[in-house]
VEXDREN-883820 format. One line per 2 residues: number of its first residue (from 0); for each residue z, x, y of C-alpha. Coordinates in steps of 0.05 Angstrom, whole numbers, plus 5000, padded with zeros to 4 digits. Layout:
BEGIN
NUM = Z X Y ~ ...
***
This chain:
BEGIN
0 = 5000 5000 5000 ~ 4980 5031 5067
2 = 5036 5052 5114 ~ 5050 5002 5169
4 = 5037 5026 5241 ~ 5099 5041 5280
6 = 5126 4991 5331 ~ 5177 5020 5379
8 = 5219 4991 5435 ~ 5262 5023 5489
10 = 5324 4987 5512 ~ 5380 5002 5560
12 = 5407 4991 5630 ~ 5366 5000 5693
14 = 5355 5073 5709 ~ 5362 5099 5638
16 = 5288 5116 5635 ~ 5253 5060 5597
18 = 5192 5050 5642 ~ 5183 5125 5652
20 = 5190 5145 5580 ~ 5150 5088 5549
22 = 5080 5111 5570 ~ 5095 5183 5550
24 = 5119 5160 5482 ~ 5057 5117 5474
26 = 5013 5177 5491 ~ 5051 5221 5441
28 = 5043 5168 5387 ~ 4971 5150 5402
30 = 5000 5080 5410 ~ 4983 5019 5452
32 = 5031 5009 5510 ~ 5039 4933 5511
34 = 5069 4901 5574 ~ 5121 4850 5554
36 = 5106 4810 5617 ~ 5031 4799 5611
38 = 4989 4801 5675 ~ 4978 4726 5676
40 = 5053 4716 5686 ~ 5059 4762 5746
42 = 5047 4711 5802 ~ 5098 4662 5774
44 = 5146 4719 5759 ~ 5157 4730 5834
46 = 5172 4656 5844 ~ 5220 4653 5785
48 = 5257 4717 5807 ~ 5266 4687 5876
50 = 5305 4628 5847 ~ 5377 4625 5823
52 = 5367 4586 5759 ~ 5386 4633 5702
54 = 5363 4586 5646 ~ 5294 4577 5679
56 = 5288 4652 5686 ~ 5308 4664 5614
58 = 5258 4613 5589 ~ 5204 4645 5631
60 = 5216 4715 5604 ~ 5221 4689 5533
62 = 5154 4655 5542 ~ 5124 4721 5567
64 = 5152 4758 5507 ~ 5123 4709 5458
66 = 5055 4716 5493 ~ 5061 4792 5489
68 = 5079 4786 5416 ~ 5008 4760 5403
70 = 4981 4825 5431 ~ 5031 4866 5392
72 = 5012 4832 5327 ~ 4938 4843 5341
74 = 4948 4918 5352 ~ 4992 4926 5290
76 = 4942 4886 5247 ~ 4887 4934 5271
78 = 4930 4993 5249 ~ 4948 5015 5320
80 = 5021 5035 5335 ~ 5054 4998 5392
82 = 5106 5019 5445 ~ 5141 4971 5492
84 = 5191 4987 5546 ~ 5237 4930 5524
86 = 5234 4871 5477 ~ 5274 4808 5461
88 = 5340 4847 5460 ~ 5337 4860 5534
90 = 5320 4789 5552 ~ 5376 4761 5509
92 = 5428 4814 5530 ~ 5413 4810 5605
94 = 5412 4734 5609 ~ 5474 4727 5567
96 = 5509 4774 5616 ~ 5480 4734 5675
98 = 5514 4671 5647 ~ 5459 4635 5609
100 = 5486 4581 5563 ~ 5421 4569 5525
102 = 5425 4572 5449 ~ 5367 4616 5426
104 = 5348 4630 5354 ~ 5286 4675 5347
106 = 5234 4662 5292 ~ 5247 4706 5231
108 = 5175 4731 5227 ~ 5173 4766 5295
110 = 5150 4839 5292 ~ 5214 4880 5289
112 = 5212 4946 5327 ~ 5247 5011 5315
114 = 5292 5008 5376 ~ 5320 5064 5418
116 = 5379 5052 5464 ~ 5371 5097 5524
118 = 5438 5116 5555 ~ 5454 5159 5615
120 = 5514 5186 5652 ~ 5533 5133 5703
122 = 5529 5179 5764 ~ 5460 5204 5744
124 = 5437 5133 5730 ~ 5458 5111 5800
126 = 5423 5172 5831 ~ 5359 5152 5795
128 = 5363 5081 5821 ~ 5376 5105 5892
130 = 5313 5148 5888 ~ 5268 5091 5869
132 = 5217 5068 5919 ~ 5204 4997 5898
134 = 5234 4930 5919 ~ 5292 4902 5881
136 = 5308 4829 5868 ~ 5375 4793 5869
138 = 5373 4798 5793 ~ 5370 4874 5797
140 = 5432 4872 5840 ~ 5466 4825 5791
142 = 5448 4871 5733 ~ 5488 4926 5766
144 = 5548 4879 5777 ~ 5548 4859 5703
146 = 5525 4926 5673 ~ 5585 4928 5627
148 = 5572 4858 5602 ~ 5499 4874 5589
150 = 5520 4935 5547 ~ 5568 4890 5508
152 = 5513 4837 5498 ~ 5468 4890 5468
154 = 5520 4899 5413 ~ 5487 4856 5358
156 = 5423 4896 5359 ~ 5416 4958 5315
158 = 5388 5017 5356 ~ 5381 5092 5354
160 = 5421 5120 5412 ~ 5384 5170 5457
162 = 5421 5203 5514 ~ 5374 5216 5573
164 = 5427 5251 5617 ~ 5401 5317 5644
166 = 5336 5311 5605 ~ 5265 5306 5632
168 = 5223 5247 5608 ~ 5185 5295 5562
170 = 5250 5320 5531 ~ 5271 5248 5519
172 = 5205 5235 5483 ~ 5217 5297 5440
174 = 5287 5271 5423 ~ 5256 5205 5400
176 = 5203 5241 5359 ~ 5259 5281 5326
178 = 5292 5216 5305 ~ 5229 5191 5269
180 = 5213 5260 5242 ~ 5278 5254 5203
182 = 5254 5188 5175 ~ 5268 5123 5210
184 = 5301 5094 5149 ~ 5343 5156 5140
186 = 5366 5160 5211 ~ 5415 5103 5214
188 = 5413 5064 5279 ~ 5481 5055 5311
190 = 5490 4980 5302 ~ 5509 4951 5351
192 = 5525 4897 5294 ~ 5490 4850 5248
194 = 5431 4829 5292 ~ 5442 4753 5290
196 = 5388 4737 5343 ~ 5433 4682 5367
198 = 5464 4661 5433 ~ 5519 4609 5438
200 = 5494 4538 5445 ~ 5501 4499 5509
202 = 5569 4465 5509 ~ 5562 4390 5506
204 = 5610 4333 5518 ~ 5617 4269 5478
206 = 5557 4223 5476 ~ 5551 4183 5539
208 = 5588 4233 5583 ~ 5561 4283 5631
210 = 5587 4352 5649 ~ 5608 4358 5721
***
């Protein structure tokens, strides 16, 4: 049976290096770099990010991820490896930390990536964020306020931990390549738990009542 092409995802807090490392990793792998927010979503993305509704935002990004999954499957079926700079774990972890009360169970047949949790010394991470020259949304600010909760919400997802502190993006890529050179199945990811793909359901009152 032919070996399946590799599907890899980078996860972590803002400033840990996901969007910088992902294209370099894709180049090193000869992989397709698939955007998890497809271009057709970009105009509405700005509108959604300008609003305060966390459930609407979560549903929007989940929709984008499912659309991106079609592209991921097409590449994998054609034998092409795939790299993404985040996947469902980030959407679930971030929105759980933001306060979403939606109950989400993901389909069991989704492509499952080898996932790397990029971590970074907090002072260095903040320096990287301060050096960015791009606009930030209120959600970016909220992500900093709830960074500890986001890290905790990542806990159910098994990942290979990669420390980016003091490393150039190229060195981080080499660290990731070293993990897979040892054999992905032999290099145990640090769970961050049993990967239930589940968020708590929306609390509901008795029939005929409404929540205040």
